[in-house]
C-alpha positions in Angstrom: 71.6 88.5 82.9 73.8 88.8 85.6 72.3 91.7 88.1 74.6 94.2 89.7 74.0 96.9 92.2 76.1 99.9 92.1 76.1 102.1 95.5 76.8 105.7 94.6 78.4 107.3 97.3 79.7 110.4 95.6 80.1 112.1 91.8 82.5 113.5 89.9 82.8 117.4 89.7 79.9 118.7 87.6 82.0 119.8 84.6 83.7 116.6 84.3 80.6 114.5 85.0 79.1 116.3 82.0 82.2 115.2 79.9 83.4 111.6 81.2 80.0 110.6 82.8 79.1 109.6 86.4 80.4 106.7 88.5 77.9 104.4 87.6 78.4 105.2 83.8 82.3 104.3 84.2 81.4 101.1 85.8 79.1 100.4 82.9 81.9 100.8 80.3 84.4 98.9 82.4 82.2 95.9 82.8 80.6 96.1 79.1 77.6 94.2 78.0 75.6 91.4 79.9 74.9 92.9 83.2 71.7 94.6 84.1 72.7 97.2 86.5 70.7 99.3 89.1 72.2 102.3 90.7 71.5 103.3 94.4 72.3 106.8 95.9 73.8 105.9 99.4 73.8 109.7 100.3 69.9 109.9 99.6 69.2 106.7 101.7 68.9 104.2 98.9 70.0 100.9 99.8 69.7 97.7 97.4 68.5 94.2 98.7 71.7 92.4 98.6 70.3 89.1 98.1 68.6 90.2 94.8 71.9 90.9 93.0 74.8 88.8 92.0 77.0 91.5 93.2 77.1 95.0 94.8 79.7 98.0 94.0 80.6 100.5 96.3 81.9 103.5 94.3 84.4 105.9 95.1 83.3 109.5 97.1 85.1 112.9 98.3 84.0 111.7 101.9 85.8 109.9 104.6 84.5 106.9 106.1 85.3 108.3 109.8 83.2 111.8 109.0 79.7 111.6 111.0 77.0 111.8 107.9 74.1 109.7 108.9 74.6 108.1 105.3 78.1 107.1 106.2 77.1 105.1 109.3 74.2 103.7 107.2 76.5 102.4 104.9 78.7 100.7 107.1 75.6 99.0 108.6 74.5 98.0 105.0 77.8 96.5 104.1 77.9 94.4 107.5 74.5 93.3 106.8 75.2 92.3 102.7 78.2 90.5 103.8 77.4 86.9 102.6 74.3 87.8 100.9 76.2 88.9 97.8 79.3 89.6 96.3 80.6 92.9 97.5 83.2 95.0 95.6 84.7 98.1 97.1 86.4 100.7 95.4 88.4 103.7 96.8 86.1 105.1 99.2 84.2 101.7 98.9 87.5 99.9 99.8 87.8 102.1 102.9 84.2 101.7 103.7 84.4 97.8 103.8 87.6 98.0 105.7 86.1 100.1 108.2 83.1 98.2 108.6 84.4 94.9 108.9 86.7 95.6 111.5 89.6 97.6 110.2 90.5 101.5 110.4 90.9 104.2 107.9 92.8 107.6 108.1 93.8 110.6 106.4 97.3 109.4 105.4 100.4 111.5 106.2 101.8 110.3 102.8 99.5 112.9 101.4 97.9 112.5 97.9 98.0 109.6 96.3 97.3 110.7 92.3 98.2 109.5 88.7 99.1 106.2 87.9 99.9 103.6 90.5 101.4 100.2 90.3 100.8 97.4 92.9 102.3 93.9 93.3 100.1 91.0 93.2 100.6 89.4 96.9 97.8 87.0 96.7 96.9 85.2 93.6 93.2 84.8 93.7 90.9 82.2 91.2 89.3 85.2 89.6 92.7 87.0 88.9 92.8 85.9 85.3 94.5 86.9 83.2 97.4 86.7 85.8 99.7 89.4 86.5 102.6 89.8 88.7 101.7 93.6 89.2 99.0 95.9 88.2 99.0 100.0 87.2 95.4 101.8 87.8 94.7 105.1 88.4 94.1 106.5 91.7 92.8 109.8 93.5 92.7 109.8 97.4 94.2 110.9 100.7 92.7 108.5 103.0 94.3 105.0 103.4 93.3 101.6 105.3 95.9 101.8 108.0 94.9 98.6 109.8 93.2 95.8 107.9 90.1 93.8 109.4 91.8 90.5 110.9 89.9 88.5 108.7 91.0 90.3 105.6 93.9 88.9 103.5 96.2 91.5 101.4 96.0 90.8 97.5 97.3 94.2 96.1 100.2 96.4 97.7 102.7 99.2 97.2 105.1 101.0 99.5 102.9 104.0 99.1 99.6 101.9 99.7 100.4 98.8 101.9 96.9 97.9 102.0 95.9 98.6 98.2 93.6 95.4 97.7 91.9 93.3 100.3 89.7 90.1 100.0 87.5 88.5 102.7 86.7 84.7 101.8 85.9 84.3 98.0 82.8 86.8 98.1 84.2 90.7 99.0 87.3 92.3 97.5 88.2 95.8 97.7 90.6 98.2 95.7 92.1 101.3 96.5 92.5 102.2 92.9 90.0 103.1 90.3 90.1 100.6 87.4 87.0 102.5 86.1 88.6 105.5 85.8 90.0 106.4 82.1 93.1 107.8 81.9 91.5 111.2 80.5 89.4 111.3 83.4 92.0 110.9 85.7 94.0 113.4 84.3 91.3 116.1 84.2 90.7 115.4 87.9 94.2 115.7 89.1 94.7 118.7 87.0 91.5 120.3 88.4 93.3 119.9 91.8 96.6 121.5 91.0 96.1 124.4 93.6 95.0 122.4 96.3 97.6 119.1 95.7 100.6 121.5 94.3 102.3 121.4 90.8 105.2 119.0 92.4 102.7 116.0 92.9 100.2 116.7 90.2 102.8 117.3 87.0 104.3 113.9 87.5 100.9 112.2 88.1 99.9 113.5 84.9 103.0 112.3 82.9 102.4 108.8 84.6 98.8 108.9 83.3 100.4 108.7 79.5 101.8 105.4 80.5 100.4 102.0 79.4 97.8 100.8 82.4 95.9 97.7 83.5 92.5 98.9 83.6 91.2 96.2 80.9 93.1 93.4 83.1 91.6 94.6 86.4 88.4 95.0 84.4 88.3 91.2 83.8 89.3 90.4 87.2 86.1 92.1 88.3 83.9 90.2 85.5 85.3 87.1 86.6 84.7 87.6 90.3 81.2 88.8 90.0 80.4 85.8 87.5 81.8 83.1 89.9 78.5 83.9 91.9 75.9 84.3 88.8 77.3 80.8 87.4 76.5 78.8 90.6 
């Protein structure tokens, strides 16, 4: 069975976790059967032995990768050590952490909040991107963005709002700014709960966007193919 480590770097608000599950549960639902999944709490200093897993997924977090909490520095070190020893997948904060660890730069964007359903252009057609798509729309929730990509990373997804929305390194590391693991219902509850913080002018269109068709299933298939390519060797 394919072994996947989930490096848990954050958690949903408690009330939403009761209703929708935590981030590892969301990834289990996205990936489906056929995976032996083990969770490691990065904030508690738990780190997987990368070589013992077919892939590792780094989750989203409310933290910023430029913050000084010791676990964030440890995470960046772990990413550098894990690179080449397993397939790495970074999602949202994980996307930013991998970019920061591998030579890029992340900042709180002056574009403000990205919430709702965002559509990205596929700018590099990777072997694991099946079924193929010219664009994909998935839920997002972020303020920070990768503003300078690592020199050896290639851009795989992009939009006007998020130019570096997806990155890839060689054939064994990929990252996505968006959240394919978020259901529209969870993304809507999360966004609505931040109405006072973000403002109705941003929240209301975001909530409407989440009622439209999305490509979570497509991106989920991509991730499964990416993970499986190592396990099948």
